[in-house]
N, C-alpha and C positions, 0 to 999 in steps of 0.2 A: 301355465301363464306366469310370467315374471312379475314379482312384486316391486320391481324397480320402477320409479317414476321418471320416465324419459319425456322431456319437453321439446317439441319441435317448434323452432322460433324464427321469426323474421321481423326486422324493424324497417321503417321508412323514416328518412330524416330530411329536414329542410336544408337548402343550400346556404352556404355563407354568402353574405351580401357585403360588397365593398366597392369603394371608388377605385377605378383603374384607368390608366392612360393608354393601354394597348391590349392586344388579344393574346400575345404569346410571351412566355418566359417572364412573367411579371413578378417582381418582389412586392409583396403587399405588407406594409408596415401596420402595426396594431392600430394606429390612429386613422387608418384608411377603412377599417372594418366598421360597417354599420350594424350588422348583427351576425352572431355566430350560429352555426348549425345547431339544431336541436331535434328531438325526436317528435315526429309528426304522428306516428301510429305504430302499433305492433299487432301482429297476429301470431297465435300459438295454438297448439293442440297437444294433448297427451297421447303418446304413442299407443295406437290401437283403439283409441276412443273416437267417437264421431263428432263430438262437440268442438266447434271452432271458437276460440277465445280471441276477442278483438276489442281494441280501444283506440281512440284517436284524440287529438287535441283541438278538434274543431269547436267544441263547446266547453272545454275545460282547459286549465293551464297545464303545462307540461309536468309540473311537479306532481299533480294529482294522478296523471297518467303513469308517471314513473314509479310512484309508490305501489300501484297495482302490479306493475311489471316486476318490481323487485320482490313483491310477495310471491308471485308465481315462481321466480327463480329460487326463492327460499325453500319452496316445496319440492323442487326438482332434485333428483339424484344425478341425472345426466341431462345435458342440453345439447341438442343437435341444431347446428346452424351452418349455412353455406357462407364461407369467408368469415365465420364468427370469431376466429382467433384474431384477425386483423381489423375487423370492422364492428360487428354487432356488439360483442361484449365490451371492448374498450370504449365504444360510444356510450353504452349504458352506464359503465363505471364513471366515465368522465362527467356525464350529465348529473349523475347522482352526487358526485363530489361538488360540483358547482351549486347544486340546489340544496345541499345540506342534508342529503338522505343517507342513512347508514347503509353500509355495504351488505349485499346478500351473502348468505352462507356459502362456504366453499362447494363447488360443483365440479363434475367432470365434463369436459367439452369434447364433442365429436364434431369435427369440421369436415364437411363433405368436400369442400374445395381443396383442403390440404390432402385429403385421402385421394382425390382424383389426380393431383400433381404427383403424389408419391408412388401410386400403384399402376396407373393406367396409360400414361403417355398419350393422352388425347391432344388434338391440335388446339383445343380451347377448353378451359375448365369453367366457363360460365354456366350458370344453372340452366339457362335456356338451351345451350348447345348440348349439355349432358342429357337433358330431358328428351331432346330430339333423338339423340343416339340410342338411348335406352328404351325408347318407345313408351314413355310414360306421360302422365298428365302434363300438358304444356302450360307454360306461364301465360297468364292473362295479358293480352295486348292492351295498350292504351288506345282505345278506339276513338273516342270523341276528343281526347286531349293527348295527342301523340308526343312522345319524347319529353323534353323539359317543360313543355306547356302544362303538363299535369301538375307538376310541383308549383309552377308559377300561379296557376289558377287556384290551387289550394291556399297559397299565401294571400290571394285576393279574396279568400273566403267564399269561393264559388261552391255551392252545395253539390252541384253535379260532379265537379272535380273530386270532391271528398268522397262521393259515392263510388266513383271509379277507382280512387286510391284504395278504398276498402276492398273492392273486388280483386284488385291487383295484389294487394298484401296477402289476402286470404289464399289466393291461387298459388302464391309462392310457397306457402306452408304445406298445402296439399301435395304439390309437386315434390317438395323437399322430403316429406315423409316417405313417399314411394321410392325416391332416389336413395335415401338412406338404407331402406330395407334391402334394396338390390346390391348396394355396396358393402353392407355389413359383413357378409361372409368372407370378404377379401381383406378386411382390416386386421392388422397384426398387433395393434396396440389399443384395441377397443377396451374401455373400462370393463372390469370383470363383474358382470351382473350377477354371476353365481355367488360371489362374495357379498356384494352390495345388498342383494335381495335375500340372503340366507337360504339359498337353494339346496337341493339334495346333493349328496356327494357325487363329484364328477359331472355336475351339470355343465352345459355349454357356457363358457365365459362370455360369449357374445350375445346370445338370446335368452339364456337361462333354462333352455329345455333339458330334461334329463333323458331324452331319447337320443343317446349317443352310441356309436358303434366302434369297436376296436378296429383299427386299420394299420397294423404293422407298428414300426418303431421309428422314432426320430433320433438321429445320432449326432452327437458333437464329436470333437476330437478325443474326448476322454470319457464320455458318458453315453448312456442309452436310455431312452424314455419311451413309455407306452404312448402310442399316438391314437387319436380318436377323431371321427368325423360326426358332426351333429346331423341327425336325420330331420331336424326341423329347418334350420337356416342354411345348412350345408357347410358351415365354417369348420375349421380344423383347430384342434388343441392337443396338448400333451399333458402328461402327469408332471407334477412338480419334482418328484423324487426319482432318482436313477434306478434302473433295473440291474446295474452292475453291483454284485455283492460287495460289501465293504472290504472283505478280505482280499478281493481281486483288484481293487482300485489301484493299489501300489504297483501292480504288474503291468498296468496299461502304458504302452509306449506312445510318445507323441513326436511330432516332427521337430527336429533340431532347429534352433534359431541362430 
């Protein structure tokens, strides 16, 4: 079992509210904005744990909510989020800056949306589409408050809407964890959990398992490395050091440029 603390995270935010004259291609000046977007809620869980962590701003101000979220991020070694690189983490940092909250400690981010775009060539990289394709837990639908109505009713302090937002937010995290575990073996730049967690020699860098099997060699134009496949997650890795003896390295020929 890896000692690395991996946090599965999803946030929900309020919309910007502004005065506008039209529906398309609008330029909105700062003095037209009535209120800026802020964090309504977050849901999170530690990888492999059952407990769901959730908080929202229905009965507290955003600053109190954000302080709790920053503390969670402080405790994490790795954070998994869907579109976290462009949305979740920048929004959290931005609101922390506005509210005068100190930044959380440096973390490693695994973005499942970025992974899907890079490796799989799917028609859509939305979490809902990926969940359907992979046959995993589906995102919670807005039943009583479809679409934008859910956010609108939360802003109106409708308790039923807040309850539905909570279910929606939590379901995203449950889905995300399962999606991440299915994608993880294919990731080629996953944070090295064997190093972060102080695992055994030659542990799997993706999941930390020491149940790995030698599977031939990985070759570059000038070097040769022992290759392994993890018997836990199925991911591949190689040794850091070459199998080519030092005295033979000068003899290796390469393609002319």
